[in-house]
C-alpha positions as CSV (number, residue, x, y, z in Angstrom):
1,X,99.9,69.8,112.2
2,X,99.3,67.4,115.0
3,X,99.0,63.6,114.5
4,X,95.2,63.7,114.8
5,X,95.0,66.5,112.3
6,X,97.1,64.6,109.9
7,X,94.9,61.5,110.2
8,X,91.8,63.7,109.8
9,X,93.3,65.2,106.6
10,X,94.0,61.7,105.2
11,X,90.5,60.5,105.9
12,X,88.9,63.7,104.6
13,X,90.7,63.0,101.3
14,X,89.4,59.5,101.3
15,X,92.9,58.0,101.3
16,X,94.2,54.8,102.8
17,X,97.6,55.1,104.4
18,X,99.3,53.6,101.3
19,X,97.6,56.1,99.0
20,X,98.6,59.0,101.2
21,X,102.2,57.7,101.2
22,X,102.2,57.5,97.4
23,X,100.8,61.0,96.9
24,X,103.3,62.5,99.4
25,X,106.3,60.5,98.2
26,X,106.7,58.7,101.5
27,X,106.7,55.2,102.8
28,X,103.5,53.9,104.4
29,X,105.5,53.5,107.6
30,X,106.1,57.2,107.8
31,X,102.4,57.9,107.5
32,X,101.9,55.5,110.4
33,X,104.5,57.4,112.5
34,X,102.9,60.8,111.6
35,X,99.5,59.5,112.7
36,X,100.8,58.0,115.9
37,X,103.1,61.0,116.6
38,X,105.8,58.7,117.8
39,X,108.6,56.5,116.3
40,X,110.3,54.0,118.6
41,X,109.0,55.9,121.6
42,X,110.3,59.3,120.4
43,X,108.1,62.2,119.3
44,X,107.8,62.6,115.5
45,X,107.2,66.1,114.0
46,X,105.5,66.3,110.6
47,X,107.9,68.4,108.4
48,X,106.7,71.6,106.9
49,X,107.1,70.2,103.4
50,X,104.7,67.4,104.2
51,X,102.2,69.8,105.8
52,X,102.4,72.1,102.8
53,X,102.0,69.1,100.5
54,X,98.9,68.0,102.4
55,X,97.4,71.5,102.0
56,X,98.3,71.6,98.3
57,X,96.6,68.2,97.7
58,X,93.5,69.3,99.6
59,X,93.0,72.3,97.3
60,X,93.6,70.3,94.2
61,X,97.3,70.9,93.5
62,X,98.9,67.6,92.6
63,X,102.1,68.8,91.1
64,X,104.0,72.1,90.5
65,X,106.8,72.8,88.1
66,X,107.8,76.2,89.4
67,X,106.8,78.2,86.3
68,X,104.8,81.4,86.1
69,X,105.0,82.3,89.8
70,X,107.0,85.3,91.1
71,X,108.3,85.5,94.6
72,X,105.9,88.4,95.2
73,X,102.8,86.7,94.1
74,X,102.6,83.5,96.0
75,X,98.8,84.1,96.4
76,X,98.5,82.1,93.1
77,X,99.4,78.9,94.9
78,X,98.6,79.5,98.6
79,X,96.1,81.6,100.6
80,X,98.2,83.5,103.3
81,X,95.2,83.9,105.5
82,X,94.6,80.1,105.6
83,X,94.9,79.1,109.3
84,X,96.1,75.6,108.2
85,X,99.4,77.1,107.1
86,X,100.9,77.5,110.5
């Protein structure tokens, strides 16, 4: 997920930076770094956990307790053909 894609995700969800930070369990400043793609002049990569959380929120999953899912049937929580899961 590139910085512009992250910003587009947040906006498509109708979230302010603070709201996105709260939902993702991050500080607002991290949201700003992810959207800018830099922190103190160095490139910032959006971690896979954050990318997956963005996807989960976009499909209506706001929390997950780990129950009722086998390792072989992850299709219940993610669509493996989704191009956003790179």
